[in-house]
PDB file of N, CA, C and O in Angstrom:
ATOM      1  N   MET A   1      -9.617  23.021  -0.633  1.00  0.00           N
ATOM      2  CA  MET A   1      -9.440  21.752  -0.672  1.00  0.00           C
ATOM      3  C   MET A   1      -9.971  20.167   0.399  1.00  0.00           C
ATOM      4  O   MET A   1      -9.682  19.918   1.569  1.00  0.00           O
ATOM      5  N   ASN A   2     -10.832  19.341  -0.610  1.00  0.00           N
ATOM      6  CA  ASN A   2     -10.999  18.698   0.659  1.00  0.00           C
ATOM      7  C   ASN A   2     -10.609  17.839   0.313  1.00  0.00           C
ATOM      8  O   ASN A   2      -9.979  17.715  -0.737  1.00  0.00           O
ATOM      9  N   ILE A   3     -10.956  16.719   1.350  1.00  0.00           N
ATOM     10  CA  ILE A   3      -9.331  15.853   1.147  1.00  0.00           C
ATOM     11  C   ILE A   3      -9.289  14.594   0.511  1.00  0.00           C
ATOM     12  O   ILE A   3      -8.735  13.573   0.918  1.00  0.00           O
ATOM     13  N   TYR A   4     -10.105  14.815  -0.811  1.00  0.00           N
ATOM     14  CA  TYR A   4      -9.898  13.770  -2.001  1.00  0.00           C
ATOM     15  C   TYR A   4      -7.764  14.423  -2.445  1.00  0.00           C
ATOM     16  O   TYR A   4      -6.583  14.079  -2.408  1.00  0.00           O
ATOM     17  N   THR A   5      -8.696  15.492  -2.793  1.00  0.00           N
ATOM     18  CA  THR A   5      -7.646  16.686  -2.988  1.00  0.00           C
ATOM     19  C   THR A   5      -6.450  16.143  -2.448  1.00  0.00           C
ATOM     20  O   THR A   5      -5.623  15.564  -3.153  1.00  0.00           O
ATOM     21  N   LYS A   6      -6.352  16.275  -1.477  1.00  0.00           N
ATOM     22  CA  LYS A   6      -5.537  16.532  -0.295  1.00  0.00           C
ATOM     23  C   LYS A   6      -4.739  14.848  -0.302  1.00  0.00           C
ATOM     24  O   LYS A   6      -3.534  14.837  -0.051  1.00  0.00           O
ATOM     25  N   LEU A   7      -5.382  13.603  -0.567  1.00  0.00           N
ATOM     26  CA  LEU A   7      -5.117  12.578  -0.415  1.00  0.00           C
ATOM     27  C   LEU A   7      -4.327  12.215  -1.388  1.00  0.00           C
ATOM     28  O   LEU A   7      -3.240  11.638  -1.387  1.00  0.00           O
ATOM     29  N   LEU A   8      -5.162  12.718  -2.423  1.00  0.00           N
ATOM     30  CA  LEU A   8      -4.240  12.410  -4.151  1.00  0.00           C
ATOM     31  C   LEU A   8      -2.738  13.315  -3.930  1.00  0.00           C
ATOM     32  O   LEU A   8      -1.591  12.918  -3.727  1.00  0.00           O
ATOM     33  N   ILE A   9      -3.239  14.518  -4.051  1.00  0.00           N
ATOM     34  CA  ILE A   9      -1.240  14.741  -3.740  1.00  0.00           C
ATOM     35  C   ILE A   9      -0.046  14.039  -3.221  1.00  0.00           C
ATOM     36  O   ILE A   9       1.098  13.829  -3.625  1.00  0.00           O
ATOM     37  N   GLY A  10      -1.081  13.620  -1.670  1.00  0.00           N
ATOM     38  CA  GLY A  10       0.102  13.061  -0.863  1.00  0.00           C
ATOM     39  C   GLY A  10       0.239  11.465  -1.429  1.00  0.00           C
ATOM     40  O   GLY A  10       0.627  10.506  -0.762  1.00  0.00           O
ATOM     41  N   ILE A  11      -0.142  11.455  -2.690  1.00  0.00           N
ATOM     42  CA  ILE A  11      -0.231  10.058  -3.051  1.00  0.00           C
ATOM     43  C   ILE A  11       1.063  10.208  -3.728  1.00  0.00           C
ATOM     44  O   ILE A  11       2.126   9.588  -3.705  1.00  0.00           O
ATOM     45  N   ILE A  12       0.637  11.181  -4.304  1.00  0.00           N
ATOM     46  CA  ILE A  12       1.759  11.513  -5.620  1.00  0.00           C
ATOM     47  C   ILE A  12       2.805  11.864  -5.017  1.00  0.00           C
ATOM     48  O   ILE A  12       3.904  11.566  -5.485  1.00  0.00           O
ATOM     49  N   SER A  13       2.710  12.417  -4.106  1.00  0.00           N
ATOM     50  CA  SER A  13       4.270  13.181  -4.126  1.00  0.00           C
ATOM     51  C   SER A  13       4.842  11.795  -3.488  1.00  0.00           C
ATOM     52  O   SER A  13       5.930  11.417  -3.921  1.00  0.00           O
ATOM     53  N   ILE A  14       4.181  10.990  -2.471  1.00  0.00           N
ATOM     54  CA  ILE A  14       4.586  10.034  -1.868  1.00  0.00           C
ATOM     55  C   ILE A  14       5.678   8.661  -2.694  1.00  0.00           C
ATOM     56  O   ILE A  14       6.670   8.079  -2.256  1.00  0.00           O
ATOM     57  N   THR A  15       5.247   8.586  -3.470  1.00  0.00           N
ATOM     58  CA  THR A  15       5.413   7.739  -5.357  1.00  0.00           C
ATOM     59  C   THR A  15       6.351   8.064  -6.276  1.00  0.00           C
ATOM     60  O   THR A  15       7.021   7.315  -6.985  1.00  0.00           O
ATOM     61  N   GLY A  16       6.337   9.798  -6.170  1.00  0.00           N
ATOM     62  CA  GLY A  16       7.274  10.580  -6.405  1.00  0.00           C
ATOM     63  C   GLY A  16       8.930  10.162  -5.570  1.00  0.00           C
ATOM     64  O   GLY A  16      10.062   9.972  -6.013  1.00  0.00           O
ATOM     65  N   LEU A  17       8.520  10.157  -4.632  1.00  0.00           N
ATOM     66  CA  LEU A  17       9.821   9.508  -3.597  1.00  0.00           C
ATOM     67  C   LEU A  17      10.122   8.508  -3.538  1.00  0.00           C
ATOM     68  O   LEU A  17      11.303   8.286  -3.272  1.00  0.00           O
ATOM     69  N   LEU A  18       9.364   7.595  -3.717  1.00  0.00           N
ATOM     70  CA  LEU A  18       9.885   6.273  -3.370  1.00  0.00           C
ATOM     71  C   LEU A  18      10.901   5.630  -4.616  1.00  0.00           C
ATOM     72  O   LEU A  18      11.972   5.025  -4.657  1.00  0.00           O
ATOM     73  N   LEU A  19       9.942   6.116  -5.544  1.00  0.00           N
ATOM     74  CA  LEU A  19      10.577   5.862  -6.944  1.00  0.00           C
ATOM     75  C   LEU A  19      12.277   6.404  -7.501  1.00  0.00           C
ATOM     76  O   LEU A  19      13.096   5.723  -8.120  1.00  0.00           O
ATOM     77  N   ALA A  20      12.396   7.665  -7.084  1.00  0.00           N
ATOM     78  CA  ALA A  20      12.825   8.820  -6.688  1.00  0.00           C
ATOM     79  C   ALA A  20      13.801   8.271  -6.338  1.00  0.00           C
ATOM     80  O   ALA A  20      14.832   8.902  -6.570  1.00  0.00           O
ATOM     81  N   GLN A  21      13.965   6.909  -5.646  1.00  0.00           N
ATOM     82  CA  GLN A  21      15.687   6.420  -3.992  1.00  0.00           C
ATOM     83  C   GLN A  21      15.742   5.467  -5.056  1.00  0.00           C
ATOM     84  O   GLN A  21      16.642   5.694  -5.864  1.00  0.00           O
ATOM     85  N   GLY A  22      15.033   4.466  -5.284  1.00  0.00           N
ATOM     86  CA  GLY A  22      15.148   3.653  -6.035  1.00  0.00           C
ATOM     87  C   GLY A  22      14.683   2.172  -5.353  1.00  0.00           C
ATOM     88  O   GLY A  22      15.500   1.263  -5.502  1.00  0.00           O
ATOM     89  N   VAL A  23      13.760   1.938  -4.808  1.00  0.00           N
ATOM     90  CA  VAL A  23      12.790   1.603  -3.609  1.00  0.00           C
ATOM     91  C   VAL A  23      13.110   0.061  -4.814  1.00  0.00           C
ATOM     92  O   VAL A  23      13.040   0.381  -6.000  1.00  0.00           O
ATOM     93  N   GLY A  24      13.348  -1.066  -4.613  1.00  0.00           N
ATOM     94  CA  GLY A  24      13.588  -2.074  -5.589  1.00  0.00           C
ATOM     95  C   GLY A  24      12.648  -3.213  -4.321  1.00  0.00           C
ATOM     96  O   GLY A  24      12.927  -3.587  -3.181  1.00  0.00           O
ATOM     97  N   PHE A  25      11.455  -3.462  -5.258  1.00  0.00           N
ATOM     98  CA  PHE A  25      11.020  -5.213  -5.017  1.00  0.00           C
ATOM     99  C   PHE A  25      12.215  -6.490  -4.165  1.00  0.00           C
ATOM    100  O   PHE A  25      13.379  -6.880  -4.245  1.00  0.00           O
ATOM    101  N   PRO A  26      11.328  -6.658  -3.608  1.00  0.00           N
ATOM    102  CA  PRO A  26      12.250  -8.445  -3.037  1.00  0.00           C
ATOM    103  C   PRO A  26      12.149  -9.795  -3.994  1.00  0.00           C
ATOM    104  O   PRO A  26      10.958 -10.103  -4.030  1.00  0.00           O
ATOM    105  N   ASP A  27      12.657 -10.390  -4.504  1.00  0.00           N
ATOM    106  CA  ASP A  27      12.188 -11.306  -5.253  1.00  0.00           C
ATOM    107  C   ASP A  27      10.904 -12.432  -4.470  1.00  0.00           C
ATOM    108  O   ASP A  27      10.393 -12.277  -3.361  1.00  0.00           O
ATOM    109  N   ALA A  28      10.629 -13.580  -5.499  1.00  0.00           N
ATOM    110  CA  ALA A  28      10.028 -13.969  -5.033  1.00  0.00           C
ATOM    111  C   ALA A  28      10.322 -14.914  -4.434  1.00  0.00           C
ATOM    112  O   ALA A  28      11.423 -15.452  -4.550  1.00  0.00           O
ATOM    113  N   PRO A  29       9.264 -15.380  -3.548  1.00  0.00           N
ATOM    114  CA  PRO A  29       9.812 -16.584  -1.824  1.00  0.00           C
ATOM    115  C   PRO A  29       9.885 -17.749  -3.166  1.00  0.00           C
ATOM    116  O   PRO A  29       9.569 -17.862  -4.351  1.00  0.00           O
ATOM    117  N   SER A  30      10.529 -18.486  -2.055  1.00  0.00           N
ATOM    118  CA  SER A  30      10.441 -19.704  -2.551  1.00  0.00           C
ATOM    119  C   SER A  30       9.843 -20.944  -2.503  1.00  0.00           C
ATOM    120  O   SER A  30      10.585 -21.664  -1.836  1.00  0.00           O
ATOM    121  N   GLN A  31       8.970 -21.494  -2.839  1.00  0.00           N
ATOM    122  CA  GLN A  31       7.495 -22.254  -3.058  1.00  0.00           C
ATOM    123  C   GLN A  31       8.389 -23.463  -1.855  1.00  0.00           C
ATOM    124  O   GLN A  31       9.568 -23.813  -1.804  1.00  0.00           O
ATOM    125  N   ALA A  32       6.697 -23.978  -0.672  1.00  0.00           N
ATOM    126  CA  ALA A  32       7.410 -24.791  -0.232  1.00  0.00           C
ATOM    127  C   ALA A  32       5.483 -25.526  -0.017  1.00  0.00           C
ATOM    128  O   ALA A  32       4.390 -25.145   0.403  1.00  0.00           O
ATOM    129  N   PRO A  33       6.278 -27.043  -0.784  1.00  0.00           N
ATOM    130  CA  PRO A  33       4.668 -27.697   0.023  1.00  0.00           C
ATOM    131  C   PRO A  33       3.785 -27.822   0.948  1.00  0.00           C
ATOM    132  O   PRO A  33       4.330 -27.742   2.049  1.00  0.00           O
ATOM    133  N   ILE A  34       2.518 -28.004   1.025  1.00  0.00           N
ATOM    134  CA  ILE A  34       1.847 -27.597   2.295  1.00  0.00           C
ATOM    135  C   ILE A  34       1.414 -29.123   3.014  1.00  0.00           C
ATOM    136  O   ILE A  34       0.379 -29.532   2.489  1.00  0.00           O
ATOM    137  N   GLY A  35       1.841 -29.882   3.873  1.00  0.00           N
ATOM    138  CA  GLY A  35       1.195 -31.352   3.548  1.00  0.00           C
ATOM    139  C   GLY A  35      -0.408 -30.501   4.625  1.00  0.00           C
ATOM    140  O   GLY A  35      -0.767 -29.555   5.326  1.00  0.00           O
ATOM    141  N   GLY A  36      -0.798 -31.778   3.982  1.00  0.00           N
ATOM    142  CA  GLY A  36      -1.768 -32.098   5.414  1.00  0.00           C
ATOM    143  C   GLY A  36      -3.236 -30.511   4.822  1.00  0.00           C
ATOM    144  O   GLY A  36      -4.029 -29.972   5.594  1.00  0.00           O
ATOM    145  N   LEU A  37      -3.118 -30.294   3.688  1.00  0.00           N
ATOM    146  CA  LEU A  37      -4.056 -29.181   3.234  1.00  0.00           C
ATOM    147  C   LEU A  37      -5.299 -29.473   3.176  1.00  0.00           C
ATOM    148  O   LEU A  37      -6.231 -28.932   3.771  1.00  0.00           O
ATOM    149  N   GLU A  38      -5.318 -30.720   2.130  1.00  0.00           N
ATOM    150  CA  GLU A  38      -6.704 -31.855   1.483  1.00  0.00           C
ATOM    151  C   GLU A  38      -7.297 -31.569   2.830  1.00  0.00           C
ATOM    152  O   GLU A  38      -8.166 -30.706   2.958  1.00  0.00           O
ATOM    153  N   LEU A  39      -6.790 -32.359   3.957  1.00  0.00           N
ATOM    154  CA  LEU A  39      -7.043 -32.485   4.450  1.00  0.00           C
ATOM    155  C   LEU A  39      -7.688 -31.345   5.857  1.00  0.00           C
ATOM    156  O   LEU A  39      -8.742 -31.585   6.445  1.00  0.00           O
ATOM    157  N   LEU A  40      -6.975 -30.386   6.107  1.00  0.00           N
ATOM    158  CA  LEU A  40      -7.762 -28.849   6.439  1.00  0.00           C
ATOM    159  C   LEU A  40      -8.923 -28.782   5.804  1.00  0.00           C
ATOM    160  O   LEU A  40      -9.905 -28.824   6.546  1.00  0.00           O
ATOM    161  N   ILE A  41      -9.228 -28.642   4.066  1.00  0.00           N
ATOM    162  CA  ILE A  41      -9.903 -28.106   3.667  1.00  0.00           C
ATOM    163  C   ILE A  41     -11.400 -29.268   3.749  1.00  0.00           C
ATOM    164  O   ILE A  41     -12.540 -28.908   3.457  1.00  0.00           O
ATOM    165  N   GLY A  42     -11.102 -30.361   4.110  1.00  0.00           N
ATOM    166  CA  GLY A  42     -12.288 -31.303   4.133  1.00  0.00           C
ATOM    167  C   GLY A  42     -12.272 -31.155   5.319  1.00  0.00           C
ATOM    168  O   GLY A  42     -12.853 -32.217   5.539  1.00  0.00           O
ATOM    169  N   ALA A  43     -12.110 -30.755   6.298  1.00  0.00           N
ATOM    170  CA  ALA A  43     -12.800 -30.933   7.592  1.00  0.00           C
ATOM    171  C   ALA A  43     -13.510 -29.425   7.859  1.00  0.00           C
ATOM    172  O   ALA A  43     -14.619 -29.367   8.390  1.00  0.00           O
ATOM    173  N   GLY A  44     -12.895 -28.400   7.513  1.00  0.00           N
ATOM    174  CA  GLY A  44     -13.493 -27.837   7.031  1.00  0.00           C
ATOM    175  C   GLY A  44     -14.762 -27.343   6.187  1.00  0.00           C
ATOM    176  O   GLY A  44     -15.669 -26.584   6.529  1.00  0.00           O
ATOM    177  N   GLY A  45     -14.559 -27.961   5.069  1.00  0.00           N
ATOM    178  CA  GLY A  45     -16.032 -28.482   4.518  1.00  0.00           C
ATOM    179  C   GLY A  45     -17.543 -29.484   4.944  1.00  0.00           C
ATOM    180  O   GLY A  45     -18.649 -29.684   4.442  1.00  0.00           O
ATOM    181  N   ALA A  46     -16.624 -30.011   6.420  1.00  0.00           N
ATOM    182  CA  ALA A  46     -17.896 -31.603   7.242  1.00  0.00           C
ATOM    183  C   ALA A  46     -17.872 -30.443   7.922  1.00  0.00           C
ATOM    184  O   ALA A  46     -19.049 -30.163   8.152  1.00  0.00           O
ATOM    185  N   MET A  47     -17.082 -29.527   8.417  1.00  0.00           N
ATOM    186  CA  MET A  47     -17.440 -28.858  10.048  1.00  0.00           C
ATOM    187  C   MET A  47     -19.345 -28.094   9.508  1.00  0.00           C
ATOM    188  O   MET A  47     -20.510 -28.381   9.783  1.00  0.00           O
ATOM    189  N   ALA A  48     -18.488 -26.842   8.470  1.00  0.00           N
ATOM    190  CA  ALA A  48     -19.613 -26.246   7.193  1.00  0.00           C
ATOM    191  C   ALA A  48     -21.112 -26.699   7.152  1.00  0.00           C
ATOM    192  O   ALA A  48     -22.055 -26.210   7.774  1.00  0.00           O
ATOM    193  N   TRP A  49     -21.111 -27.993   6.069  1.00  0.00           N
ATOM    194  CA  TRP A  49     -21.816 -29.021   6.232  1.00  0.00           C
ATOM    195  C   TRP A  49     -23.567 -29.452   7.824  1.00  0.00           C
ATOM    196  O   TRP A  49     -24.786 -29.469   7.995  1.00  0.00           O
ATOM    197  N   LYS A  50     -21.975 -29.720   8.571  1.00  0.00           N
ATOM    198  CA  LYS A  50     -22.969 -30.157   9.892  1.00  0.00           C
ATOM    199  C   LYS A  50     -23.865 -29.054  10.867  1.00  0.00           C
ATOM    200  O   LYS A  50     -24.761 -29.390  11.642  1.00  0.00           O
ATOM    201  N   LYS A  51     -23.327 -27.469  10.590  1.00  0.00           N
ATOM    202  CA  LYS A  51     -23.641 -26.404  10.954  1.00  0.00           C
ATOM    203  C   LYS A  51     -24.890 -25.590  10.989  1.00  0.00           C
ATOM    204  O   LYS A  51     -25.677 -25.043  11.761  1.00  0.00           O
ATOM    205  N   LEU A  52     -24.461 -25.967   8.834  1.00  0.00           N
ATOM    206  CA  LEU A  52     -25.833 -25.722   7.776  1.00  0.00           C
ATOM    207  C   LEU A  52     -27.215 -26.276   8.369  1.00  0.00           C
ATOM    208  O   LEU A  52     -28.124 -25.534   8.742  1.00  0.00           O
ATOM    209  N   ARG A  53     -27.264 -28.023   8.418  1.00  0.00           N
ATOM    210  CA  ARG A  53     -28.159 -29.313   8.275  1.00  0.00           C
ATOM    211  C   ARG A  53     -28.448 -28.827   9.534  1.00  0.00           C
ATOM    212  O   ARG A  53     -29.574 -28.331   9.569  1.00  0.00           O
ATOM    213  N   ARG A  54     -27.575 -28.766  11.064  1.00  0.00           N
ATOM    214  CA  ARG A  54     -28.483 -28.512  12.305  1.00  0.00           C
ATOM    215  C   ARG A  54     -29.203 -26.767  12.088  1.00  0.00           C
ATOM    216  O   ARG A  54     -30.268 -26.427  12.604  1.00  0.00           O
ATOM    217  N   ASN A  55     -28.519 -26.050  11.407  1.00  0.00           N
ATOM    218  CA  ASN A  55     -29.059 -24.610  11.320  1.00  0.00           C
ATOM    219  C   ASN A  55     -30.854 -24.688  10.584  1.00  0.00           C
ATOM    220  O   ASN A  55     -31.832 -23.943  10.643  1.00  0.00           O
ATOM    221  N   ASN A  56     -30.549 -26.031   9.915  1.00  0.00           N
ATOM    222  CA  ASN A  56     -31.947 -26.152   8.788  1.00  0.00           C
ATOM    223  C   ASN A  56     -33.297 -26.814   9.158  1.00  0.00           C
ATOM    224  O   ASN A  56     -34.337 -26.895   8.503  1.00  0.00           O
ATOM    225  N   LYS A  57     -32.874 -27.420  10.823  1.00  0.00           N
ATOM    226  CA  LYS A  57     -34.062 -28.603  11.388  1.00  0.00           C
ATOM    227  C   LYS A  57     -34.600 -27.358  11.882  1.00  0.00           C
ATOM    228  O   LYS A  57     -35.652 -27.350  12.523  1.00  0.00           O
TER     229      LYS A  57
END
């Protein structure tokens, strides 16, 4: 048996055990606004533009 066959058998057996135990998935997290994200994106874009401009010279 090669490694792919062993890996496939292992994944199938672990999946079968998890489903047999009734493992549930958690609920979706509550969403919260992220303040200042636009400023962070703008600052990152400005830094990248400056670096590209400096490297082209």
